[in-house]
N, C-alpha and C positions, 0 to 999 in steps of 0.2 A: 249168629243165626245160620243154621245149616242151609236153609233154602233161601238165603238172601238173594234178591234180584236187583238188577240195574233197571230202575224205573224212570222214564221220562214223562214228566207232567207238563202238558201244554194248555195254556189258558191265560186269563187276565190276572195281573198282579196288582192288588190294591196297596196303596201306601198306608191307608188307615182302615182297618177292619179285617175280620177273619173270614174272608170269602176267597173264591178262586184259588190261586196257587198258595196263598197265605193260609188257607184252611186245609188244603190237601197235604202240603209238605210235612207239617209236624206229625200227622197221623201215620203216614206211611213210613216216615223216618223212625218213629217210635216202634214200629213193627220190625225194625232191624234191616230194612232195605236201604240200598244206596240210591238216593234221589237226586235227579237232575231236572232242570226246568227250562222251558222255552216260552217266555211271555208273548202272548198275542197282542196285548195292550197293557199299558201302564195306566192305572186308574187311581185318581186321588183318594177316593173313598166310595163307599156304597152309595148307589143312586137314591136310596131311600131318604138321604139327607136333603135332597132337593137341589143341591148345587154340587157340581163335580167337574173334573177335567179328565179327558181321556187322550192318551197318546197312542196312535196306531204304530205298531212295531214291525210291520211287514218287511221293511228294508233290512232291519236288524236280523229278523228271522232268516231271510234269504242268505245273508252273509254268514250267519252262524251255521246254517245247515251245510253250506259249501265247505266251511272250515272243518266241521265234524266229519264230512265225507272224506276229506283229504287225510284226516287223522285216523279214520277207520273206526270211529266210535260206534258201538253196538248196544242195543237195549233189549231186555227180556220182556218188558211191558211198556206200553205207551198209553197214557190216558189223555183225553182231549176234552176241553170245555168250551169256553167262549171263543168264537172265531169272528174276527172283525170285518172280513171281506171275502169276495169271491177269489181274489188272488191268494189269500191264505188257504182257502179250500184246495185249490189246485196245487199249491206248494206242498201242503202237508200230505195230500193223497200220494203225491210222487215220493215224498220222503218215507212215508210208511211202506210203500211198495219196495223201496230200496232196503228196508230193514227186515223184510220178510224172511223168516226162518222157522224151523220146527220149534213149537213151543212159544212163539211170540204171542202175547195177549194184548189186544187193542180194545180199550174200553172208552166209549164216547158218551158224554153227557151233552146232548144238543141244546145248549142253553139259548132259549129264545123268548120264553114267556112263562106266565103262571096265572092262576086264578081266572082262566078262560080268555086271557088277552095276551097279546105280544108285549114284550117290554118296550119302553121308549127307545127308539133307534132301531128296533127290529121291524122288518118289513116283509112283504111277500117275496121279495128278492132274497132276503135272509133265509126264509123257509126253503125256497128253491135251491139255494146253495147247500143247505144242510141235507137236503134229500140226496144230493150228489155225493156228499161226504160220508154219510153213514154206511155206505156200502163197503167202506174200508175197515169197518169195525167188526170185532168178534161179538161184542156185547154192547148194546146201546141202552142208555138209562134216561129216557125222557120222563118228565112228569106228565100228567094226563093232558094238560094244555098243549104241551109240545108234541105229544103223540097224536093228538087230534089234528093239529096243523100239519104235521108231516104227512099224515094219511089223507087229510081232507075230509075226515069223518067226524060228525058230531061236534063241530067246532063251537067252543064256548060252553058246552054242557059239562057239568061237574059231577053228575051222577050217571052211571052207565049200568045197564043190565049185564049179566055175565056173558050173554051172547054178543052184545055190543062191544064189550071189552075184548072178546076173542077176535072180533072183526078188526079192531084197532091193532091188536098184536099181529094178525095176519097181514094187515096193510104195512106195518113196519117191516116185517120179514121180507115182503116183496121188494123193499128198497135195497136188500142185499146183506144185512148183518146176519150172523148165525143165530144169535139169541137176542131177546128183547126183555127189558124190565120196565114197566110203567108204574111210576110212583105217584103218590098223592091222589089216588083214586078213591071213589066211594061207590059201593055196590048198591044199586037201586033196590034190589030185592030185600036186603037185610039192613041197609042203612050204615053198614060197617065201613070204616076207612080201611083200605086195602092197598097192597101192591100186587099187580098182575104181572105174570111173567111167562115166557116160553123158553125152555131149556133146549137149545139146539143139539146138545150132546145126547140127551135122553129122548128127544123128540116128544116132549110132553109139556102141557101147560100147568101152571100152578098159581095159587092165590095165597098171599100171606096177609092176614089181618093185623092191624096195629091199633094201639090206644091213641086217640087224638087228644093232644094237649093244646089248649087254646092259648098259644104263645108263639107269635111270629118272630122268627130269627132269619135274617138273610144268611145265605151260605149253607143251609141245611142240606141242599141238594149236593153241594160239593163234598160235604162230610159223608153223606150216604154213599156217594160214588167211591170215595177213598176207602171207606170201611168195606164195601163190597169187593173192591179190587184186592184189598189185602186178604180177605177171606178166600177168594178164588186162588190167589197165589199160594195160599197155605194148603191148598188141596181140596177144599170143600166144593161140593157140587153147587150149581147156581141156586137152586131152591134153599140149600143150607146156608149159602153165603148171604142171600137176601134176608133170611130169618135172623141171622146173627147181626147183620147191619141194622135191621129194624130195631132189634132189642137194644143195641148200643146207642143208636140215635135217640130212641125214646128215653133212655136213661139220661142222656146229656140234656135234652130239652127239659125233662123233669127237674134236674138239678139247677137249671138256669132260669126257670119260669118266673121267678119273683124278682129278677134283675130289672131295674127301672129303665136302663138304656139298652135297648135291644138292637138298634140300628147297626151296631158294631159287630153283631154276630156272636156266636157262642165262644167263650174264652177257652179255646181248645187246650192250650198248654196246661191250664189249671186241672184238667180232668184226664190227662193222658194215662194216669194209673187206672182209671175206671175202664179204659179201653183195653186193658190187658188183664182184667180180672177173669 
């Protein structure tokens, strides 16, 4: 692949399930990129199972980053997901600053909640830490719940008018990222499920509608972020990248919607050929 990039994916690694790093890694690898990872936590399985074990890896991260600096490792793209603590926020902001160069793409999915509520284990302190972190990103990809908590606007509401959505986007941009994409939205005027975005390069807002399929799979946000990142690295504009990521994720959910066990996430490896059609 002529435009193959060195991509570092940072987030939680589940032992069982296609979420976090386990969901992102096969997609970006399949696009022909060289993928490296830095786990923020080792997780036994998806939290939807009700029982789980989590190992915070901050000490390992600190040691790893030090070794990488000594070896001079450099990346063309860094994606970040779940962060376990304020210490990780500080550590990774400093690391990203040390990686800054022309063309570096930083994409952040501020994983904190969904469905109008924060996840178990996420607190107001988590939100405060993430507000500090997103300023390091070129593109942030919160779902609507996360966008509302980051901005303090319309918390818990699942339908927004176009004007309210614009205020959320403006609030996100005030935190420092160049561009913002808000997923899992629903437009009050039309009732449509949409993705709202602001393209910092073009200086314009955009809306991408999508077909809602009533089938919940953990990890779809991770899949969307990886698809979006891959499209951006392929040269597409942000609105084009969002449109393509929406189409591909919609196709994956459609193909998996009749699976009885959904807690494990979408079986990504089974559908890698679909992602290159």
